[in-house]
CHARMM-style PDB file with segment names, atoms N, HN, CA, C and O in Angstrom:
ATOM      1  N   MET     1     181.367 146.333  -4.485  1.00  0.00      PROA
ATOM      2  CA  MET     1     180.072 145.715  -4.692  1.00  0.00      PROA
ATOM      3  C   MET     1     180.216 144.212  -4.511  1.00  0.00      PROA
ATOM      4  O   MET     1     181.105 143.595  -5.097  1.00  0.00      PROA
ATOM      5  N   ASN     2     179.356 143.631  -3.714  1.00  0.00      PROA
ATOM      6  HN  ASN     2     178.633 144.132  -3.238  1.00  0.00      PROA
ATOM      7  CA  ASN     2     179.379 142.200  -3.466  1.00  0.00      PROA
ATOM      8  C   ASN     2     178.282 141.538  -4.299  1.00  0.00      PROA
ATOM      9  O   ASN     2     177.102 141.845  -4.130  1.00  0.00      PROA
ATOM     10  N   VAL     3     178.661 140.653  -5.177  1.00  0.00      PROA
ATOM     11  HN  VAL     3     179.620 140.404  -5.314  1.00  0.00      PROA
ATOM     12  CA  VAL     3     177.703 139.953  -6.029  1.00  0.00      PROA
ATOM     13  C   VAL     3     177.420 138.592  -5.409  1.00  0.00      PROA
ATOM     14  O   VAL     3     178.314 137.754  -5.287  1.00  0.00      PROA
ATOM     15  N   TRP     4     176.173 138.383  -5.020  1.00  0.00      PROA
ATOM     16  HN  TRP     4     175.447 139.063  -5.118  1.00  0.00      PROA
ATOM     17  CA  TRP     4     175.788 137.125  -4.406  1.00  0.00      PROA
ATOM     18  C   TRP     4     175.467 136.112  -5.504  1.00  0.00      PROA
ATOM     19  O   TRP     4     174.915 136.468  -6.545  1.00  0.00      PROA
ATOM     20  N   ASP     5     175.811 134.867  -5.268  1.00  0.00      PROA
ATOM     21  HN  ASP     5     176.259 134.577  -4.422  1.00  0.00      PROA
ATOM     22  CA  ASP     5     175.508 133.810  -6.225  1.00  0.00      PROA
ATOM     23  C   ASP     5     175.447 132.488  -5.483  1.00  0.00      PROA
ATOM     24  O   ASP     5     175.956 132.365  -4.369  1.00  0.00      PROA
ATOM     25  N   TYR     6     174.832 131.517  -6.097  1.00  0.00      PROA
ATOM     26  HN  TYR     6     174.418 131.618  -7.002  1.00  0.00      PROA
ATOM     27  CA  TYR     6     174.820 130.180  -5.532  1.00  0.00      PROA
ATOM     28  C   TYR     6     176.216 129.600  -5.606  1.00  0.00      PROA
ATOM     29  O   TYR     6     176.972 129.895  -6.531  1.00  0.00      PROA
ATOM     30  N   LYS     7     176.553 128.785  -4.641  1.00  0.00      PROA
ATOM     31  HN  LYS     7     175.939 128.545  -3.889  1.00  0.00      PROA
ATOM     32  CA  LYS     7     177.858 128.128  -4.623  1.00  0.00      PROA
ATOM     33  C   LYS     7     177.722 126.789  -5.357  1.00  0.00      PROA
ATOM     34  O   LYS     7     177.441 125.759  -4.743  1.00  0.00      PROA
ATOM     35  N   ILE     8     177.922 126.820  -6.667  1.00  0.00      PROA
ATOM     36  HN  ILE     8     178.150 127.656  -7.166  1.00  0.00      PROA
ATOM     37  CA  ILE     8     177.888 125.582  -7.440  1.00  0.00      PROA
ATOM     38  C   ILE     8     179.273 125.358  -8.023  1.00  0.00      PROA
ATOM     39  O   ILE     8     179.991 126.307  -8.336  1.00  0.00      PROA
ATOM     40  N   GLY     9     179.632 124.104  -8.162  1.00  0.00      PROA
ATOM     41  HN  GLY     9     179.049 123.333  -7.908  1.00  0.00      PROA
ATOM     42  CA  GLY     9     180.947 123.768  -8.692  1.00  0.00      PROA
ATOM     43  C   GLY     9     181.085 124.143 -10.155  1.00  0.00      PROA
ATOM     44  O   GLY     9     180.094 124.258 -10.876  1.00  0.00      PROA
ATOM     45  N   LYS    10     182.314 124.330 -10.584  1.00  0.00      PROA
ATOM     46  HN  LYS    10     183.119 124.236  -9.998  1.00  0.00      PROA
ATOM     47  CA  LYS    10     182.567 124.710 -11.980  1.00  0.00      PROA
ATOM     48  C   LYS    10     182.107 123.642 -12.963  1.00  0.00      PROA
ATOM     49  O   LYS    10     181.707 123.964 -14.081  1.00  0.00      PROA
ATOM     50  N   ASN    11     182.157 122.389 -12.566  1.00  0.00      PROA
ATOM     51  HN  ASN    11     182.482 122.126 -11.657  1.00  0.00      PROA
ATOM     52  CA  ASN    11     181.796 121.290 -13.465  1.00  0.00      PROA
ATOM     53  C   ASN    11     180.343 120.846 -13.309  1.00  0.00      PROA
ATOM     54  O   ASN    11     179.935 119.846 -13.900  1.00  0.00      PROA
ATOM     55  N   TRP    12     179.565 121.575 -12.522  1.00  0.00      PROA
ATOM     56  HN  TRP    12     179.897 122.386 -12.041  1.00  0.00      PROA
ATOM     57  CA  TRP    12     178.168 121.200 -12.305  1.00  0.00      PROA
ATOM     58  C   TRP    12     177.383 121.327 -13.598  1.00  0.00      PROA
ATOM     59  O   TRP    12     177.532 122.306 -14.329  1.00  0.00      PROA
ATOM     60  N   GLN    13     176.550 120.341 -13.878  1.00  0.00      PROA
ATOM     61  HN  GLN    13     176.429 119.545 -13.284  1.00  0.00      PROA
ATOM     62  CA  GLN    13     175.683 120.363 -15.054  1.00  0.00      PROA
ATOM     63  C   GLN    13     174.260 120.008 -14.632  1.00  0.00      PROA
ATOM     64  O   GLN    13     174.071 119.091 -13.833  1.00  0.00      PROA
ATOM     65  N   PRO    14     173.260 120.713 -15.149  1.00  0.00      PROA
ATOM     66  CA  PRO    14     171.865 120.373 -14.836  1.00  0.00      PROA
ATOM     67  C   PRO    14     171.537 118.973 -15.349  1.00  0.00      PROA
ATOM     68  O   PRO    14     171.998 118.563 -16.415  1.00  0.00      PROA
ATOM     69  N   LYS    15     170.731 118.249 -14.570  1.00  0.00      PROA
ATOM     70  HN  LYS    15     170.357 118.582 -13.704  1.00  0.00      PROA
ATOM     71  CA  LYS    15     170.360 116.886 -14.963  1.00  0.00      PROA
ATOM     72  C   LYS    15     168.857 116.739 -15.200  1.00  0.00      PROA
ATOM     73  O   LYS    15     168.440 115.987 -16.081  1.00  0.00      PROA
ATOM     74  N   THR    16     168.052 117.446 -14.425  1.00  0.00      PROA
ATOM     75  HN  THR    16     168.391 118.056 -13.710  1.00  0.00      PROA
ATOM     76  CA  THR    16     166.597 117.331 -14.563  1.00  0.00      PROA
ATOM     77  C   THR    16     166.044 118.559 -15.291  1.00  0.00      PROA
ATOM     78  O   THR    16     166.738 119.563 -15.452  1.00  0.00      PROA
ATOM     79  N   ASN    17     164.797 118.464 -15.723  1.00  0.00      PROA
ATOM     80  HN  ASN    17     164.233 117.649 -15.593  1.00  0.00      PROA
ATOM     81  CA  ASN    17     164.154 119.608 -16.382  1.00  0.00      PROA
ATOM     82  C   ASN    17     164.091 120.815 -15.452  1.00  0.00      PROA
ATOM     83  O   ASN    17     164.308 121.947 -15.883  1.00  0.00      PROA
ATOM     84  N   GLU    18     163.792 120.571 -14.175  1.00  0.00      PROA
ATOM     85  HN  GLU    18     163.615 119.651 -13.825  1.00  0.00      PROA
ATOM     86  CA  GLU    18     163.716 121.669 -13.205  1.00  0.00      PROA
ATOM     87  C   GLU    18     165.070 122.334 -13.023  1.00  0.00      PROA
ATOM     88  O   GLU    18     165.152 123.558 -12.925  1.00  0.00      PROA
ATOM     89  N   GLU    19     166.132 121.537 -12.977  1.00  0.00      PROA
ATOM     90  HN  GLU    19     166.065 120.542 -13.057  1.00  0.00      PROA
ATOM     91  CA  GLU    19     167.473 122.099 -12.854  1.00  0.00      PROA
ATOM     92  C   GLU    19     167.840 122.929 -14.088  1.00  0.00      PROA
ATOM     93  O   GLU    19     168.460 123.985 -13.961  1.00  0.00      PROA
ATOM     94  N   TRP    20     167.463 122.458 -15.272  1.00  0.00      PROA
ATOM     95  HN  TRP    20     166.960 121.600 -15.375  1.00  0.00      PROA
ATOM     96  CA  TRP    20     167.737 123.219 -16.493  1.00  0.00      PROA
ATOM     97  C   TRP    20     167.002 124.550 -16.474  1.00  0.00      PROA
ATOM     98  O   TRP    20     167.570 125.584 -16.824  1.00  0.00      PROA
ATOM     99  N   GLN    21     165.745 124.522 -16.066  1.00  0.00      PROA
ATOM    100  HN  GLN    21     165.284 123.681 -15.782  1.00  0.00      PROA
ATOM    101  CA  GLN    21     164.971 125.756 -16.031  1.00  0.00      PROA
ATOM    102  C   GLN    21     165.567 126.738 -15.027  1.00  0.00      PROA
ATOM    103  O   GLN    21     165.713 127.920 -15.340  1.00  0.00      PROA
ATOM    104  N   TRP    22     165.911 126.276 -13.835  1.00  0.00      PROA
ATOM    105  HN  TRP    22     165.793 125.316 -13.581  1.00  0.00      PROA
ATOM    106  CA  TRP    22     166.528 127.138 -12.825  1.00  0.00      PROA
ATOM    107  C   TRP    22     167.838 127.724 -13.354  1.00  0.00      PROA
ATOM    108  O   TRP    22     168.099 128.919 -13.213  1.00  0.00      PROA
ATOM    109  N   TYR    23     168.649 126.871 -13.959  1.00  0.00      PROA
ATOM    110  HN  TYR    23     168.437 125.901 -14.073  1.00  0.00      PROA
ATOM    111  CA  TYR    23     169.960 127.278 -14.474  1.00  0.00      PROA
ATOM    112  C   TYR    23     169.821 128.334 -15.577  1.00  0.00      PROA
ATOM    113  O   TYR    23     170.536 129.337 -15.576  1.00  0.00      PROA
ATOM    114  N   LEU    24     168.909 128.106 -16.504  1.00  0.00      PROA
ATOM    115  HN  LEU    24     168.329 127.291 -16.505  1.00  0.00      PROA
ATOM    116  CA  LEU    24     168.717 129.052 -17.606  1.00  0.00      PROA
ATOM    117  C   LEU    24     168.203 130.399 -17.109  1.00  0.00      PROA
ATOM    118  O   LEU    24     168.696 131.440 -17.545  1.00  0.00      PROA
ATOM    119  N   VAL    25     167.227 130.402 -16.210  1.00  0.00      PROA
ATOM    120  HN  VAL    25     166.827 129.557 -15.855  1.00  0.00      PROA
ATOM    121  CA  VAL    25     166.699 131.655 -15.662  1.00  0.00      PROA
ATOM    122  C   VAL    25     167.812 132.405 -14.945  1.00  0.00      PROA
ATOM    123  O   VAL    25     167.955 133.617 -15.107  1.00  0.00      PROA
ATOM    124  N   ARG    26     168.586 131.695 -14.165  1.00  0.00      PROA
ATOM    125  HN  ARG    26     168.469 130.711 -14.034  1.00  0.00      PROA
ATOM    126  CA  ARG    26     169.691 132.297 -13.409  1.00  0.00      PROA
ATOM    127  C   ARG    26     170.706 132.947 -14.343  1.00  0.00      PROA
ATOM    128  O   ARG    26     171.109 134.091 -14.134  1.00  0.00      PROA
ATOM    129  N   LYS    27     171.119 132.209 -15.378  1.00  0.00      PROA
ATOM    130  HN  LYS    27     170.793 131.279 -15.548  1.00  0.00      PROA
ATOM    131  CA  LYS    27     172.125 132.728 -16.306  1.00  0.00      PROA
ATOM    132  C   LYS    27     171.587 133.899 -17.129  1.00  0.00      PROA
ATOM    133  O   LYS    27     172.272 134.907 -17.301  1.00  0.00      PROA
ATOM    134  N   ILE    28     170.380 133.767 -17.629  1.00  0.00      PROA
ATOM    135  HN  ILE    28     169.824 132.948 -17.490  1.00  0.00      PROA
ATOM    136  CA  ILE    28     169.805 134.818 -18.474  1.00  0.00      PROA
ATOM    137  C   ILE    28     169.601 136.101 -17.674  1.00  0.00      PROA
ATOM    138  O   ILE    28     169.986 137.178 -18.131  1.00  0.00      PROA
ATOM    139  N   ASN    29     169.010 136.003 -16.503  1.00  0.00      PROA
ATOM    140  HN  ASN    29     168.698 135.128 -16.132  1.00  0.00      PROA
ATOM    141  CA  ASN    29     168.759 137.201 -15.700  1.00  0.00      PROA
ATOM    142  C   ASN    29     170.048 137.849 -15.217  1.00  0.00      PROA
ATOM    143  O   ASN    29     170.068 139.046 -14.928  1.00  0.00      PROA
ATOM    144  N   ALA    30     171.120 137.074 -15.127  1.00  0.00      PROA
ATOM    145  HN  ALA    30     171.104 136.102 -15.361  1.00  0.00      PROA
ATOM    146  CA  ALA    30     172.422 137.631 -14.741  1.00  0.00      PROA
ATOM    147  C   ALA    30     173.152 138.221 -15.947  1.00  0.00      PROA
ATOM    148  O   ALA    30     174.210 138.831 -15.791  1.00  0.00      PROA
ATOM    149  N   GLY    31     172.592 138.042 -17.154  1.00  0.00      PROA
ATOM    150  HN  GLY    31     171.733 137.547 -17.280  1.00  0.00      PROA
ATOM    151  CA  GLY    31     173.215 138.581 -18.360  1.00  0.00      PROA
ATOM    152  C   GLY    31     174.305 137.697 -18.923  1.00  0.00      PROA
ATOM    153  O   GLY    31     175.115 138.146 -19.734  1.00  0.00      PROA
ATOM    154  N   ASP    32     174.333 136.453 -18.503  1.00  0.00      PROA
ATOM    155  HN  ASP    32     173.675 136.089 -17.844  1.00  0.00      PROA
ATOM    156  CA  ASP    32     175.375 135.518 -18.926  1.00  0.00      PROA
ATOM    157  C   ASP    32     174.776 134.496 -19.891  1.00  0.00      PROA
ATOM    158  O   ASP    32     174.634 133.322 -19.549  1.00  0.00      PROA
ATOM    159  N   ILE    33     174.426 134.945 -21.098  1.00  0.00      PROA
ATOM    160  HN  ILE    33     174.541 135.898 -21.377  1.00  0.00      PROA
ATOM    161  CA  ILE    33     173.757 134.042 -22.037  1.00  0.00      PROA
ATOM    162  C   ILE    33     174.717 133.366 -23.005  1.00  0.00      PROA
ATOM    163  O   ILE    33     174.319 132.474 -23.754  1.00  0.00      PROA
ATOM    164  N   ALA    34     175.963 133.781 -22.994  1.00  0.00      PROA
ATOM    165  HN  ALA    34     176.286 134.506 -22.385  1.00  0.00      PROA
ATOM    166  CA  ALA    34     176.951 133.158 -23.882  1.00  0.00      PROA
ATOM    167  C   ALA    34     177.124 131.692 -23.498  1.00  0.00      PROA
ATOM    168  O   ALA    34     177.248 131.353 -22.320  1.00  0.00      PROA
ATOM    169  N   GLY    35     177.130 130.850 -24.488  1.00  0.00      PROA
ATOM    170  HN  GLY    35     177.029 131.125 -25.445  1.00  0.00      PROA
ATOM    171  CA  GLY    35     177.370 129.433 -24.256  1.00  0.00      PROA
ATOM    172  C   GLY    35     176.128 128.609 -23.972  1.00  0.00      PROA
ATOM    173  O   GLY    35     176.225 127.394 -23.796  1.00  0.00      PROA
ATOM    174  N   ILE    36     174.958 129.245 -23.924  1.00  0.00      PROA
ATOM    175  HN  ILE    36     174.880 130.232 -24.067  1.00  0.00      PROA
ATOM    176  CA  ILE    36     173.734 128.472 -23.716  1.00  0.00      PROA
ATOM    177  C   ILE    36     173.376 127.796 -25.032  1.00  0.00      PROA
ATOM    178  O   ILE    36     173.289 128.449 -26.071  1.00  0.00      PROA
ATOM    179  N   ASP    37     173.173 126.499 -24.982  1.00  0.00      PROA
ATOM    180  HN  ASP    37     173.244 125.969 -24.138  1.00  0.00      PROA
ATOM    181  CA  ASP    37     172.842 125.725 -26.174  1.00  0.00      PROA
ATOM    182  C   ASP    37     171.467 126.148 -26.700  1.00  0.00      PROA
ATOM    183  O   ASP    37     170.496 126.200 -25.945  1.00  0.00      PROA
ATOM    184  N   LYS    38     171.393 126.451 -28.004  1.00  0.00      PROA
ATOM    185  HN  LYS    38     172.182 126.409 -28.617  1.00  0.00      PROA
ATOM    186  CA  LYS    38     170.156 126.944 -28.612  1.00  0.00      PROA
ATOM    187  C   LYS    38     169.027 125.921 -28.512  1.00  0.00      PROA
ATOM    188  O   LYS    38     167.877 126.294 -28.279  1.00  0.00      PROA
ATOM    189  N   VAL    39     169.334 124.655 -28.682  1.00  0.00      PROA
ATOM    190  HN  VAL    39     170.268 124.352 -28.871  1.00  0.00      PROA
ATOM    191  CA  VAL    39     168.303 123.611 -28.626  1.00  0.00      PROA
ATOM    192  C   VAL    39     167.691 123.542 -27.224  1.00  0.00      PROA
ATOM    193  O   VAL    39     166.474 123.432 -27.077  1.00  0.00      PROA
ATOM    194  N   ILE    40     168.534 123.606 -26.210  1.00  0.00      PROA
ATOM    195  HN  ILE    40     169.523 123.695 -26.329  1.00  0.00      PROA
ATOM    196  CA  ILE    40     168.056 123.562 -24.827  1.00  0.00      PROA
ATOM    197  C   ILE    40     167.256 124.817 -24.502  1.00  0.00      PROA
ATOM    198  O   ILE    40     166.218 124.744 -23.845  1.00  0.00      PROA
ATOM    199  N   LEU    41     167.740 125.969 -24.963  1.00  0.00      PROA
ATOM    200  HN  LEU    41     168.584 126.028 -25.497  1.00  0.00      PROA
ATOM    201  CA  LEU    41     167.029 127.223 -24.726  1.00  0.00      PROA
ATOM    202  C   LEU    41     165.659 127.197 -25.398  1.00  0.00      PROA
ATOM    203  O   LEU    41     164.659 127.582 -24.792  1.00  0.00      PROA
ATOM    204  N   LYS    42     165.615 126.747 -26.635  1.00  0.00      PROA
ATOM    205  HN  LYS    42     166.428 126.434 -27.127  1.00  0.00      PROA
ATOM    206  CA  LYS    42     164.353 126.698 -27.383  1.00  0.00      PROA
ATOM    207  C   LYS    42     163.352 125.755 -26.713  1.00  0.00      PROA
ATOM    208  O   LYS    42     162.158 126.052 -26.660  1.00  0.00      PROA
ATOM    209  N   LYS    43     163.831 124.632 -26.209  1.00  0.00      PROA
ATOM    210  HN  LYS    43     164.800 124.391 -26.252  1.00  0.00      PROA
ATOM    211  CA  LYS    43     162.968 123.657 -25.542  1.00  0.00      PROA
ATOM    212  C   LYS    43     162.385 124.228 -24.245  1.00  0.00      PROA
ATOM    213  O   LYS    43     161.208 124.022 -23.948  1.00  0.00      PROA
ATOM    214  N   ASN    44     163.200 124.936 -23.485  1.00  0.00      PROA
ATOM    215  HN  ASN    44     164.156 125.103 -23.726  1.00  0.00      PROA
ATOM    216  CA  ASN    44     162.792 125.406 -22.165  1.00  0.00      PROA
ATOM    217  C   ASN    44     162.200 126.812 -22.151  1.00  0.00      PROA
ATOM    218  O   ASN    44     161.581 127.204 -21.162  1.00  0.00      PROA
ATOM    219  N   PHE    45     162.375 127.571 -23.218  1.00  0.00      PROA
ATOM    220  HN  PHE    45     162.877 127.252 -24.022  1.00  0.00      PROA
ATOM    221  CA  PHE    45     161.941 128.968 -23.218  1.00  0.00      PROA
ATOM    222  C   PHE    45     160.462 129.156 -22.892  1.00  0.00      PROA
ATOM    223  O   PHE    45     160.135 130.032 -22.090  1.00  0.00      PROA
ATOM    224  N   PRO    46     159.554 128.376 -23.476  1.00  0.00      PROA
ATOM    225  CA  PRO    46     158.137 128.572 -23.135  1.00  0.00      PROA
ATOM    226  C   PRO    46     157.848 128.368 -21.644  1.00  0.00      PROA
ATOM    227  O   PRO    46     156.907 128.952 -21.107  1.00  0.00      PROA
ATOM    228  N   LEU    47     158.647 127.551 -20.989  1.00  0.00      PROA
ATOM    229  HN  LEU    47     159.411 127.076 -21.425  1.00  0.00      PROA
ATOM    230  CA  LEU    47     158.436 127.255 -19.574  1.00  0.00      PROA
ATOM    231  C   LEU    47     159.044 128.301 -18.645  1.00  0.00      PROA
ATOM    232  O   LEU    47     158.609 128.434 -17.501  1.00  0.00      PROA
ATOM    233  N   ILE    48     160.045 129.045 -19.121  1.00  0.00      PROA
ATOM    234  HN  ILE    48     160.398 128.936 -20.050  1.00  0.00      PROA
ATOM    235  CA  ILE    48     160.758 129.983 -18.248  1.00  0.00      PROA
ATOM    236  C   ILE    48     160.522 131.451 -18.589  1.00  0.00      PROA
ATOM    237  O   ILE    48     160.942 132.327 -17.833  1.00  0.00      PROA
ATOM    238  N   LYS    49     159.867 131.738 -19.699  1.00  0.00      PROA
ATOM    239  HN  LYS    49     159.526 131.026 -20.313  1.00  0.00      PROA
ATOM    240  CA  LYS    49     159.784 133.137 -20.143  1.00  0.00      PROA
ATOM    241  C   LYS    49     159.072 134.046 -19.151  1.00  0.00      PROA
ATOM    242  O   LYS    49     159.295 135.256 -19.173  1.00  0.00      PROA
ATOM    243  N   GLY    50     158.234 133.512 -18.294  1.00  0.00      PROA
ATOM    244  HN  GLY    50     158.053 132.529 -18.277  1.00  0.00      PROA
ATOM    245  CA  GLY    50     157.570 134.317 -17.277  1.00  0.00      PROA
ATOM    246  C   GLY    50     158.482 134.718 -16.131  1.00  0.00      PROA
ATOM    247  O   GLY    50     158.133 135.593 -15.339  1.00  0.00      PROA
ATOM    248  N   ARG    51     159.642 134.091 -16.033  1.00  0.00      PROA
ATOM    249  HN  ARG    51     159.926 133.380 -16.676  1.00  0.00      PROA
ATOM    250  CA  ARG    51     160.578 134.376 -14.936  1.00  0.00      PROA
ATOM    251  C   ARG    51     161.810 135.144 -15.399  1.00  0.00      PROA
ATOM    252  O   ARG    51     162.752 135.334 -14.629  1.00  0.00      PROA
ATOM    253  N   ILE    52     161.804 135.587 -16.660  1.00  0.00      PROA
ATOM    254  HN  ILE    52     161.039 135.433 -17.285  1.00  0.00      PROA
ATOM    255  CA  ILE    52     162.956 136.292 -17.226  1.00  0.00      PROA
ATOM    256  C   ILE    52     162.623 137.777 -17.327  1.00  0.00      PROA
ATOM    257  O   ILE    52     161.481 138.149 -17.601  1.00  0.00      PROA
ATOM    258  N   ASP    53     163.623 138.617 -17.106  1.00  0.00      PROA
ATOM    259  HN  ASP    53     164.550 138.315 -16.884  1.00  0.00      PROA
ATOM    260  CA  ASP    53     163.453 140.064 -17.277  1.00  0.00      PROA
ATOM    261  C   ASP    53     162.864 140.339 -18.661  1.00  0.00      PROA
ATOM    262  O   ASP    53     163.251 139.700 -19.639  1.00  0.00      PROA
ATOM    263  N   ILE    54     161.929 141.288 -18.743  1.00  0.00      PROA
ATOM    264  HN  ILE    54     161.614 141.807 -17.949  1.00  0.00      PROA
ATOM    265  CA  ILE    54     161.166 141.538 -19.972  1.00  0.00      PROA
ATOM    266  C   ILE    54     162.049 141.864 -21.177  1.00  0.00      PROA
ATOM    267  O   ILE    54     161.794 141.363 -22.272  1.00  0.00      PROA
ATOM    268  N   GLY    55     163.064 142.678 -21.003  1.00  0.00      PROA
ATOM    269  HN  GLY    55     163.272 143.085 -20.113  1.00  0.00      PROA
ATOM    270  CA  GLY    55     163.941 143.027 -22.124  1.00  0.00      PROA
ATOM    271  C   GLY    55     164.708 141.826 -22.641  1.00  0.00      PROA
ATOM    272  O   GLY    55     164.843 141.640 -23.850  1.00  0.00      PROA
ATOM    273  N   LYS    56     165.207 141.018 -21.730  1.00  0.00      PROA
ATOM    274  HN  LYS    56     165.098 141.169 -20.748  1.00  0.00      PROA
ATOM    275  CA  LYS    56     165.948 139.817 -22.124  1.00  0.00      PROA
ATOM    276  C   LYS    56     165.013 138.797 -22.756  1.00  0.00      PROA
ATOM    277  O   LYS    56     165.389 138.099 -23.697  1.00  0.00      PROA
ATOM    278  N   LYS    57     163.791 138.715 -22.233  1.00  0.00      PROA
ATOM    279  HN  LYS    57     163.486 139.283 -21.468  1.00  0.00      PROA
ATOM    280  CA  LYS    57     162.797 137.806 -22.804  1.00  0.00      PROA
ATOM    281  C   LYS    57     162.503 138.182 -24.252  1.00  0.00      PROA
ATOM    282  O   LYS    57     162.465 137.318 -25.127  1.00  0.00      PROA
ATOM    283  N   ASN    58     162.296 139.479 -24.502  1.00  0.00      PROA
ATOM    284  HN  ASN    58     162.328 140.182 -23.791  1.00  0.00      PROA
ATOM    285  CA  ASN    58     162.009 139.932 -25.865  1.00  0.00      PROA
ATOM    286  C   ASN    58     163.181 139.685 -26.797  1.00  0.00      PROA
ATOM    287  O   ASN    58     162.985 139.287 -27.945  1.00  0.00      PROA
ATOM    288  N   LEU    59     164.386 139.912 -26.324  1.00  0.00      PROA
ATOM    289  HN  LEU    59     164.545 140.235 -25.391  1.00  0.00      PROA
ATOM    290  CA  LEU    59     165.585 139.675 -27.127  1.00  0.00      PROA
ATOM    291  C   LEU    59     165.725 138.198 -27.492  1.00  0.00      PROA
ATOM    292  O   LEU    59     166.005 137.863 -28.643  1.00  0.00      PROA
ATOM    293  N   ILE    60     165.531 137.328 -26.522  1.00  0.00      PROA
ATOM    294  HN  ILE    60     165.303 137.600 -25.587  1.00  0.00      PROA
ATOM    295  CA  ILE    60     165.646 135.887 -26.780  1.00  0.00      PROA
ATOM    296  C   ILE    60     164.527 135.422 -27.704  1.00  0.00      PROA
ATOM    297  O   ILE    60     164.761 134.612 -28.600  1.00  0.00      PROA
ATOM    298  N   GLN    61     163.308 135.931 -27.494  1.00  0.00      PROA
ATOM    299  HN  GLN    61     163.118 136.590 -26.766  1.00  0.00      PROA
ATOM    300  CA  GLN    61     162.188 135.565 -28.367  1.00  0.00      PROA
ATOM    301  C   GLN    61     162.483 135.962 -29.808  1.00  0.00      PROA
ATOM    302  O   GLN    61     162.227 135.187 -30.730  1.00  0.00      PROA
ATOM    303  N   TYR    62     163.021 137.163 -30.008  1.00  0.00      PROA
ATOM    304  HN  TYR    62     163.229 137.792 -29.259  1.00  0.00      PROA
ATOM    305  CA  TYR    62     163.393 137.631 -31.344  1.00  0.00      PROA
ATOM    306  C   TYR    62     164.455 136.720 -31.952  1.00  0.00      PROA
ATOM    307  O   TYR    62     164.347 136.326 -33.113  1.00  0.00      PROA
ATOM    308  N   PHE    63     165.472 136.386 -31.176  1.00  0.00      PROA
ATOM    309  HN  PHE    63     165.560 136.706 -30.233  1.00  0.00      PROA
ATOM    310  CA  PHE    63     166.546 135.509 -31.639  1.00  0.00      PROA
ATOM    311  C   PHE    63     166.001 134.147 -32.060  1.00  0.00      PROA
ATOM    312  O   PHE    63     166.351 133.640 -33.126  1.00  0.00      PROA
ATOM    313  N   LEU    64     165.152 133.557 -31.233  1.00  0.00      PROA
ATOM    314  HN  LEU    64     164.868 133.969 -30.368  1.00  0.00      PROA
ATOM    315  CA  LEU    64     164.604 132.238 -31.555  1.00  0.00      PROA
ATOM    316  C   LEU    64     163.690 132.300 -32.774  1.00  0.00      PROA
ATOM    317  O   LEU    64     163.745 131.420 -33.633  1.00  0.00      PROA
ATOM    318  N   ASP    65     162.849 133.334 -32.859  1.00  0.00      PROA
ATOM    319  HN  ASP    65     162.804 134.049 -32.161  1.00  0.00      PROA
ATOM    320  CA  ASP    65     161.947 133.478 -34.010  1.00  0.00      PROA
ATOM    321  C   ASP    65     162.724 133.706 -35.301  1.00  0.00      PROA
ATOM    322  O   ASP    65     162.413 133.108 -36.332  1.00  0.00      PROA
ATOM    323  N   LYS    66     163.729 134.567 -35.245  1.00  0.00      PROA
ATOM    324  HN  LYS    66     163.981 135.053 -34.408  1.00  0.00      PROA
ATOM    325  CA  LYS    66     164.511 134.884 -36.441  1.00  0.00      PROA
ATOM    326  C   LYS    66     165.270 133.658 -36.948  1.00  0.00      PROA
ATOM    327  O   LYS    66     165.346 133.433 -38.155  1.00  0.00      PROA
ATOM    328  N   ASN    67     165.821 132.881 -36.049  1.00  0.00      PROA
ATOM    329  HN  ASN    67     165.760 133.064 -35.067  1.00  0.00      PROA
ATOM    330  CA  ASN    67     166.582 131.705 -36.449  1.00  0.00      PROA
ATOM    331  C   ASN    67     165.691 130.567 -36.917  1.00  0.00      PROA
ATOM    332  O   ASN    67     166.151 129.689 -37.647  1.00  0.00      PROA
ATOM    333  N   ASP    68     164.418 130.563 -36.511  1.00  0.00      PROA
ATOM    334  HN  ASP    68     164.044 131.277 -35.918  1.00  0.00      PROA
ATOM    335  CA  ASP    68     163.488 129.551 -37.010  1.00  0.00      PROA
ATOM    336  C   ASP    68     163.132 129.803 -38.467  1.00  0.00      PROA
ATOM    337  O   ASP    68     162.863 128.862 -39.214  1.00  0.00      PROA
ATOM    338  N   ARG    69     163.128 131.070 -38.874  1.00  0.00      PROA
ATOM    339  HN  ARG    69     163.346 131.834 -38.267  1.00  0.00      PROA
ATOM    340  CA  ARG    69     162.772 131.422 -40.251  1.00  0.00      PROA
ATOM    341  C   ARG    69     163.925 131.242 -41.223  1.00  0.00      PROA
ATOM    342  O   ARG    69     163.712 131.171 -42.433  1.00  0.00      PROA
ATOM    343  N   SER    70     165.139 131.167 -40.709  1.00  0.00      PROA
ATOM    344  HN  SER    70     165.312 131.224 -39.726  1.00  0.00      PROA
ATOM    345  CA  SER    70     166.314 131.074 -41.598  1.00  0.00      PROA
ATOM    346  C   SER    70     166.476 129.691 -42.160  1.00  0.00      PROA
ATOM    347  OT1 SER    70     167.409 129.439 -42.922  1.00  0.00      PROA
TER     348      SER     70
END
């Protein structure tokens, strides 16, 4: 199986809001959510939730809601 991905360097970091949104959608939809900063995710989630797989969107929404109440 050949997994296609963007060719980005290992040390690449998003700098703009658009880059953060693209990066988060890419990582979440690929199932690679480990290491995503909660503050950045919470800030960008309302802007990206329409582009995330429904199951992952619901899981992240639950996580963010539950941690807000704690």
